[in-house]
C-alpha positions in Angstrom: 31.3 -14.3 -10.2 30.1 -11.3 -12.2 27.3 -10.0 -9.9 27.6 -7.2 -7.3 27.4 -8.0 -3.7 26.0 -5.7 -1.1 29.5 -4.9 0.1 30.8 -4.1 -3.4 27.7 -1.9 -4.2 28.4 0.0 -1.0 32.0 0.6 -2.0 31.1 1.6 -5.5 28.3 3.9 -4.6 28.5 5.7 -1.3 24.8 6.7 -1.6 23.9 3.1 -1.4 24.7 3.0 2.3 22.3 5.9 2.9 19.5 4.0 1.3 20.2 0.8 3.3 19.8 3.0 6.5 16.4 4.3 5.6 14.0 4.3 8.5 11.9 1.2 8.3 8.3 1.6 7.3 6.0 -0.2 9.7 2.4 -1.3 9.8 1.9 1.3 12.6 3.2 4.1 10.3 0.7 3.2 7.6 -2.2 2.8 10.0 -1.4 6.2 11.5 -1.5 7.8 8.1 -5.1 6.6 7.4 -7.8 9.1 8.2 -10.8 6.8 7.4 -11.8 3.6 5.7 -14.9 3.2 3.6 -16.3 0.0 2.1 -18.9 -0.5 -0.6 -20.5 -3.8 -1.7 -23.8 -5.3 -2.5 -24.6 -5.9 1.2 -24.2 -2.1 1.8 -26.2 -0.9 -1.2 -29.5 -2.7 -1.6 -30.5 -3.1 -5.2 -27.0 -2.2 -6.4 -25.2 -3.7 -9.4 -22.1 -4.5 -7.3 -22.7 -8.3 -7.3 -19.8 -9.8 -5.4 -17.5 -6.8 -5.8 -16.3 -5.1 -2.7 -14.4 -1.8 -2.8 -12.3 -0.5 0.1 -11.2 3.2 0.1 -8.5 4.2 2.4 -8.5 8.0 2.8 -5.1 9.2 3.9 -4.7 12.2 6.3 -3.3 14.2 3.3 -6.5 13.6 1.4 -5.2 11.0 -1.1 -7.4 7.9 -1.5 -6.1 4.4 -2.0 -8.5 1.9 -3.4 -8.6 -1.9 -3.1 -11.0 -4.4 -4.5 -12.1 -8.0 -4.1 -14.7 -10.1 -5.9 -16.1 -13.5 -5.2 -16.4 -15.9 -8.2 -19.5 -17.7 -7.0 -22.3 -15.4 -5.7 -23.5 -18.2 -3.4 -20.1 -18.0 -1.6 -20.2 -14.2 -1.1 -19.4 -13.1 2.4 -19.4 -9.3 2.9 -17.0 -9.4 5.8 -14.5 -11.6 3.9 -14.8 -9.3 0.9 -14.0 -6.2 3.1 -11.0 -7.9 4.6 -9.6 -8.9 1.2 -10.3 -5.5 -0.4 -8.6 -3.7 2.6 -5.5 -6.0 2.2 -5.5 -5.0 -1.5 -5.6 -1.3 -0.7 -3.0 -1.7 2.0 -0.6 -3.5 -0.4 -0.8 -0.4 -2.7 -0.3 1.9 0.3 3.0 0.0 1.2 4.3 0.7 -2.3 3.3 4.3 -2.4 4.6 5.1 1.1 7.8 3.1 0.4 8.4 5.1 -2.7 7.7 8.4 -1.0 10.1 7.7 1.8 12.9 6.6 -0.5 12.3 9.7 -2.7 12.5 12.0 0.3 15.7 10.3 1.4 17.2 10.6 -2.1 16.3 14.3 -2.3 17.7 15.1 1.1 21.1 13.6 0.2 21.4 14.8 -3.4 23.2 18.1 -4.0 21.3 20.3 -6.5 
């Protein structure tokens, strides 16, 4: 067996233990960080060229905007509410990644001696 186990990694790198103890990021944490949610699609903008595209913009309390999109292949199947739900899920997925990175980076910086 040539791979590292969680236990061997913890022994080899003491900082590993600190990362495994990071506070968990929850759905409530992310929801609390959102200031507003805006949707744009053809149902919202008459005469637009959006077609079946739906855009969701999550504006965070710090001003950063996270964008998600969805599009329906067949215009006859387009449902604005379904498009909004899928676009929000897309934006939220990006938010998980961004916030997860930010938390890990803060933890790393707080435990690293300059």
